[in-house]
C-alpha positions as CSV (number, residue, x, y, z in Angstrom):
1,M,32.8,-40.6,-0.6
2,E,30.1,-38.0,0.1
3,T,28.0,-36.6,-2.6
4,P,29.1,-33.1,-3.6
5,R,26.7,-30.3,-2.7
6,L,26.4,-26.6,-3.2
7,T,25.8,-24.3,-0.4
8,L,25.2,-20.6,-0.5
9,R,26.3,-17.9,2.0
10,V,25.7,-14.2,1.7
11,D,28.2,-12.1,3.6
12,F,27.2,-8.6,4.7
13,G,30.6,-7.6,6.1
14,R,31.6,-7.1,9.8
15,G,31.1,-10.8,10.5
16,R,27.5,-10.8,9.4
17,G,26.0,-13.2,6.9
18,L,23.3,-15.6,6.0
19,G,24.1,-19.3,5.4
20,P,22.4,-22.6,5.0
21,G,21.9,-22.9,8.8
22,Q,19.9,-19.7,9.0
23,G,17.8,-20.8,6.0
24,R,17.0,-24.1,7.7
25,L,16.1,-22.3,10.9
26,L,13.7,-19.9,9.0
27,E,12.0,-22.9,7.3
28,A,11.6,-24.6,10.7
29,I,10.2,-21.5,12.3
30,E,7.7,-21.1,9.5
31,K,6.7,-24.8,9.9
32,T,6.5,-24.9,13.7
33,G,5.5,-21.3,14.5
34,S,8.1,-21.3,17.3
35,I,11.7,-20.5,17.7
36,S,12.2,-23.0,20.5
37,Q,10.5,-25.8,18.5
38,A,12.4,-25.0,15.4
39,G,15.7,-25.1,17.4
40,R,14.8,-28.4,18.9
41,A,13.9,-29.8,15.5
42,L,17.4,-28.8,14.2
43,G,19.2,-30.0,17.3
44,M,20.1,-26.6,18.7
45,S,19.4,-24.9,22.0
46,Y,16.8,-22.2,22.2
47,R,19.5,-19.7,23.0
48,R,21.5,-20.6,19.8
49,A,18.3,-20.3,17.7
50,W,17.3,-17.0,19.3
51,L,20.8,-15.6,18.7
52,L,20.6,-16.6,15.0
53,V,17.2,-15.0,14.7
54,D,18.5,-11.8,16.4
55,D,21.4,-11.7,14.0
56,M,19.2,-12.2,11.0
57,N,16.8,-9.5,12.2
58,N,19.8,-7.1,12.5
59,C,21.0,-7.8,9.0
60,F,18.0,-6.2,7.4
61,R,16.1,-3.0,7.6
62,D,12.9,-4.9,8.6
63,A,12.8,-7.9,11.0
64,V,12.8,-11.3,9.3
65,I,11.1,-13.0,12.3
66,S,8.5,-11.5,14.5
67,A,8.3,-13.2,17.9
68,Q,5.7,-13.0,20.7
69,P,6.8,-14.0,24.2
70,G,5.3,-17.2,25.5
71,G,3.1,-17.5,28.6
72,A,-0.6,-18.3,29.0
73,H,-1.4,-17.7,25.4
74,G,1.6,-19.7,24.1
75,G,3.6,-17.0,22.2
76,G,5.0,-17.9,18.8
77,A,7.1,-16.7,16.0
78,T,6.2,-15.9,12.4
79,R,8.4,-15.3,9.3
80,R,7.8,-11.7,8.1
81,R,7.4,-11.2,4.4
82,S,8.2,-8.1,2.5
83,A,5.5,-6.2,0.6
84,S,6.9,-7.6,-2.7
85,N,6.3,-11.3,-1.7
């Protein structure tokens, strides 16, 4: 028997919401500084990770993740914090 656990999901309507998967992805992006590395660490494709980031960014007035394209300088992603944090 598995140990019971509590998970939290916030629904914004129209099929939009934030759940534990997005929370884990945000933490992994903060730790690795990269959407692709965070996705790999969580066993998901870059495309899946990018689509989740895009959905999260569209749920809020300000972007949650700010990404720079890769290339010669490596690109990267950072978690954006609100002025109140």
